[in-house]
C-alpha positions, 0 to 999 in steps of 0.5 A: 500500500502506498501511504499516499493513499491514506487520508490525513488524520487529525492529531487528536484521533491518532493520540486517542487510538494509541492511548486506548491500546493495552500496554502489550499492543503498544509494544507491537504498534510499530511492527503493526504499522509496517505490516499494515502498510504492506497490505493492498489498499484502494480509494473509493471516493472519500473512503480508503479501504485496506485489506488487513487479511483475506477476510478483513478490511479496515476503512478510513472515512474522510468526507472533508478530506481528513479523518477528524474522529476515531469513529471514522476509522473502522476495522472488521476484525474480531478485536475491534474497536480496541484492535491494533489495526485502527491505531496503526492506520492512524499512525501511518497516515499523514497528520492533518494540520492547520499550519498558521505560518504556512509558506509556499514550500510548506503547504497548509493541510487545506486548499488555499482560499480566503480564510478568516484570520484569528490574530492574537492581540499583540497590543496587550501585556497579558501573560499566558493563562493556566491552560496555556501554561499546562499545554506548553509544559505538556508539549515541552515534556513530549518533545523532550521525550522524543529528543531523549529517544532520538528519531531512531527510537521515537516510535508511534507511541512517543509520536502519539504523545507529542500529537496529543500535546499538540492537540492540547496546545491548539485547544488552549489557543496556542496554534503556533506551538501546536504546529511546531509540535506536529512538524517534529512528528512529521520530521521523525516519521520522515527520518524513520522511513528514510523519506527522500525529503528528510534532512536532519538539519530540518528535524534539528530546527523543528525540535529547537523551535518547539522546545524553544517556544514551549520554554519561552512561553511561561515568561512571555508577555505582550507582543512576545506572547502574541508571537508565540501563540500565533494565529490559526489562519493568516489573513488575505488582504485586498491588494487591488490590481496587479501586473505580474511577471513569471519567474520560475516554478518549483515542485513541492513534495513534502514529508507530510504527504502533500505535493504540487507546484508553486510558481513565483512571480514579481510585479514591476517593483520587484515584490514577489508573489506566489501561486500554488497548487498543493494537495495530498499526493506523492511524486506523481502529483509534484511532477504533474502539477506544473501542467495544471491550470493555475487556480486563480481567476479564469485563466487557463495558464498552467504553472509551467506557462505562467513561469515564463508568461505574465498575469494581470489580476484584478480584485487580488487578495494577498497573504503576508507571505505574498501568496495570491488568494483564489477567491471567487471575486478574483479575476486574472487574464494572461499577459506578456512575460519578461526575460530575466535580463529585461525590465522589470525582472532584471532589477531582482539581479541588480540587488547586491548579493550581500543585501539579498543574503541579509534579507534572507537571514532576516526572515525574508523569502530566502531566494537569491538572484545570482549571476554566476560562472560555473566552475565544476563540482566538489564532493561533500559528505551529503553529495556533490555540489556545483561550484560557481563563481559569484562576484569573486566568491565561490558558491556551492550550489546543491539540489533543492530536493533529493527525490529521484522522481524530480530532475534536480540531481540530473540537471545539476550533473549536466550543468556541471559539464557546462563549465565556464558558462555564465548564467543567471540563476535563482537559488534558495539560501542554505545557511552555513559557514560557507556560501551555499544555496539550493539551485531552483532555476537557471538560464538555459546554458545554450539558448539565450533568453530561455530558462529552465525550472530545474525541478520540473524541466529535464536538460539533455546533453544536447542542451549543453553549449558546444564549447565553453571558456575555461573559468578562472580557478575558484578561490580555495574555501577558507577553513571553517571555524570548528563549530562543527564539533558542537553541531555534530553532537547536537545533530547526533542527539536528534538522530540517536538520542541521549545514549549516543552522547553518553559514551565515554569517548563521545567527543571527550576532547572536543571542548578543549579544541573549541576553547583553544580557538576562542569558542569558549562558550561552545566548549562549555555548552558541549561539556554540559551536553555530554554531562547531561547525557551521561547523568544516570543515577542509581538507587541503593540497589544499583538500579538505574533511576529514570533519566533527567530528561529536563536537564538533557533537553535544556542542555541540548536546547542551549547548544542548539540555539547557540549553534544556530546563532553562530552559524547565522553570523558565519553565513553572513560573513561567508557572503560578505553580508556582515554589515547588512545583518548587523544594521538590520538587527539594530 
């Protein structure tokens, strides 16, 4: 059975079904999930039917697109409704989520439309109420338990506990905390299933975010509290008439079971807007959505066509992130596009690279518009990188998504053969101590004026230029500060849990190395992290007492926050954006 067939299941449903299992069945839950996902399944309208065995079926009813009650999952076995199959199905299905801070590459669970915003009043100085304090504590404890076990050891039971905490947080009026908790569950599931979209740094960031928010909330007041609470939906506001020019399209394929495409456009002033088509699905939907008509007005343009054409929109509504609404009052017709080298799109590449990086690090859209000269490849631990010279700086360009159904990696290999080509590209900043970015779109290496959406279009050898000038040798990268000694332990904890840091030889000399190069704080944080991991007391009979998950989670959170801030500073320095970032932070 493809898990793409299963409808999203609300967090409260999964938590309820897992909690109802006996201790014996809980121990068998992960094996039950693996067994169930290997069984055949069919979708009939709003119902998915899974053949548990030759004589027994399990049904999931999702009339609104998601399973919202435990009664909607029915099993025909003799042990139902207290059977393992219902909990296994809920745990295997995508999590139905209503994300308040959705971005184009992190789609909402419901189709995009004109939602009613529920903002928190930022002008007050109130503190969190008792229900919110209790919910934040529950989320912190559940996330700390996941960190304690690591992704490798966080099976369906621990995931269900975090989902229950997320549901409690949402009921208490903390939708942003709830969404952060759900993102951890999604990341853990992706790690355990070796999903192509899984990236350990993303899971690290998700855990850091949820633990940090739950830790900060008890002391937060006023605007800080309003930010932590978040809103259920981001509002769409009227924006009148817009004249938009297509930039590029990128596929969306998430670990949460959603797929589709997002097309980026810009107006004459350089402001970016997105049009998206994202729904439950897998790689097939991600590659096919580019040839579907965009969902705005009556236009028949596909995403692939819009990325090279233009759009005239009247009655437009726009979210704070630039996402165009698809309300009934919106009208849109096809218009002429513009080349990247012509106005008004040319001005996107006219912005200094340092200013673009500072904007991305400050919470902007993260896109970089670069003029580069291709200079070959370099091999890193996570794969090959395309080297490019950009304003005298060597930039490492990586694939934006590792799923083999998407052409990113094949296109990057072919571009590496076009050594010496001078191209305009669009990339997404990948923060790190060396200049890195994820390559999204590029000018065609042989056809002037044409461009390639690297996640949707496939380059061929015939598309490469017949000859290229040899580029100047890229400048050798400067030595990285040994922050990786701390970063590695932060990542290891998320992957393998406390136990991997509790070994006596787990980075025993790394703290001294960090102090010798002036990173004394990093050395102290690493020392505390290792001490917290190894802190296991015994009772009078020599038996191990329960671990202090709070101390370990606190030590890990401090190390993760520090690492993130230092890496942000190193990233700014690597791109020459130090001054811009410092000015923006004042």
